[in-house]
N, C-alpha and C positions, 0 to 999 in steps of 0.2 A: 762219401760221408753220409749218405741218406740214412743208413742204419743207425747213425748216432743222433738223429734229429730229436728222438725222445729225451736225449740227454741234455739238449741245448738249454742252458740256463737263461732265464730272462734277467734283464737289468735289476728288476725289483728283487728277484730271489737272491742275487749276489749282494745287493745293498743290505737286505734283511739279514743275511748270514754274517755279514761284517759289522752290523750295527752294535752287538754286544761289545765289540772291541773298540768302539768309538771311532771306527774308521770310515771315512767318506772318500771313496775312490774318485778320481776325475774321469771324464768320459774316455780318456785314452786308456785308462787301466781296465775298464770293463771288458773290451774285446780281448785284451791280452790274457786276462784270467780265464776267460771262456775258451780260448784256443789252447791254452796250457792244460786245462782240465781234459779237454777233448783228446789231446795227445797223450796225456797220463793214462787215461782209461784204455786207449788203443793199445798202447805198449804194455800196459799191466797184465794183458792176457799172456804175453810171452816172457816178460821180465817182471820179477816181483818187485814192485815199486811201492805199493801202498796196500795196506789192508782195508782202508776206507774207500768204498766204491760208490757211495751215493754222492752225486755231484754237489748237493747242497752241503753235506757234511764235509766234503773236501774243501769247499770255500771256507768253512769256519775253522776246521781242524788244522788244515795246512796253510791256507793263506791268512786267516784271521790271527792264529797263534804266532805266525812268523812276522806279519807286517805290524802287529802290535808293538814290536820292538821299536818302531820308528817313533812311537809316542814317548818312549823312554830315552832315546838318544837320537838326535838329528843325524841323518845319514846321507843327505842330498848329494854332496860332491865328495863323498868318502871313497877310500880304497878299502873294500871289504873282502876278507878271506874267509870262506866258509869251509870248515873241516868236516869230512865225512858227509858231504852234502846229499848223498843218496839221489833222490829224484829232484834235487834242486832246492830243498827247504833247509834253512830259511833263505839262502842267498838269492835265488832267482825269483822267489816270491816277493822279496823286498824290492827287487829291481822293477817289478811291475808297477810299484808305486813311486820309486825313486830312479827315474830313467838315466840320471847322470852318474849313477853309482858305478865305479869301476870295480870289477868283480873277478876274483879268482875262486874257482870251484875245485876242491880236492876231494877226489873220490877214487878209491883203489879198484872198484868194480868196473871192468871194461864195458859191460853191457849197459850199466847205468850211465857211463860216460857217453856211449853212443846216443842214449836217449837224451842227455843234456845238450849234446850238439844239435839234436833235432829240435829241441825246444828253443834254443838260441836262434837257430835258423828260422823257424816258424814264427817266432815273435819279433824277428827283425832287430835283435838286440846287437849293440856293438860294445866293445870294451869288456868282453867276457873272455877269460882264460880258463880252460879246463885241463887240470893236471890228473892224469890217470895214475896216481901213486898214493901211497900212505904219507901222511903228513910228516912222519919221522924221517922219510927219505929226502925231504926238502930241506936245504940249509936255511934255518930261520933268519939269518942275517941278510938274506937276499930279498926278504918279504916286504918290510916296511909298511905294514897294514895300519890303517886308522882304527879299523874295527876287525876283530876276529870272532867269528860266530861258530857255535857247534850245538846241534840239536840232538846228536845221537852217539857221541863219543863216550865210551865207558872209561878208558884209562885216563882219568883226570890229571893224575900227577904228571904224566908225560906231557900232556897237553899244556898245563900250566907252565911247565919248564920251557917247552918249546916256544910258547907264546911270549914269554918274557923277552926273548931275543928277536921275535918276529914283529912285535909291535912298534910302530913309529912313536916318537915322543909324543906324550899326551894321548896315546892310543888306548882303546878299551877292549876287554874280552867280554863276550856276552854268551851266556850259556842257558839252554833250556833244560831244566832239571826237575826231578822230583824232590819232595821235602827232605828226605834222608840225605840225598847227595848234596842238597843246598847246605845243610848243616855241616857236612864233612868238608865241603870245599872252603867254606868261609873261615874254617880253622887253620887254613894254610897260611904260614907266618909271612910269606913273601908278597902277599897281596893285601890291598885294601878294597873292600866290597861295599857297594851301596846295599841298603836293605833289599832283601829279595822281594820281587813284585809278583803277586799271584796272577796267573794268566786268567782273564775272564772265562767264565763257563767251565772252569776246571777246579776240582777240589784240592788237588795236591800237586799241581805243576806250576813252576815258577820261572821267572827270568832273573838271572843273576848278572850283575854288570860289575867288573872289577878292573883295577889298574895295578901294575907292579909297584911295590913300595919304592924301589929305587927311582922310579920315574916321579913319584910324588916328592921325594927328597930333592931331586934335581930341580924341581920348580920352586921349592921354598927358599 
């Protein structure tokens, strides 16, 4: 690992990069983030995982943007299913902050899944399941997620339909989207959405949190 030493981030650099998101990691999270980034950059040479290669930017863009979601929805003892997780964002990034999180990562690209297995092993995580398939191939009724996240899925209509059956009672869907997609998604009649929250440090990226309308009615 000597050749990576110049990429080693100090605690201060990580804390500074996360501060715009009002995130204060505990001392356990810092080495996890550092190891994760080191693995990400190592694998990125062979497998296209991220276009962001500056370690400080990775902390802000991938960890800050993802973990910011925990300010909007408590996730400590949740079962979270991350659709199209890619290099593990947001799901695995959130787990660096919420170690008790039960996690299912859904990623159809086999090479990215190999990377995810490596990260889970390298970070010593338990309660993480990696599914090397598309979400449409998974029977949603078998999922029972408290939270479903997606930062990169284009076909929202399918995802919304699937998530309705995959969410547990009182579960939430959380999406990282641009302004135009946010406007389009909130017009879906089957869901009730909280006002979109702009992601700090970004002009036109938002987090949207919603629940199926049937679930709301069941509670009333």
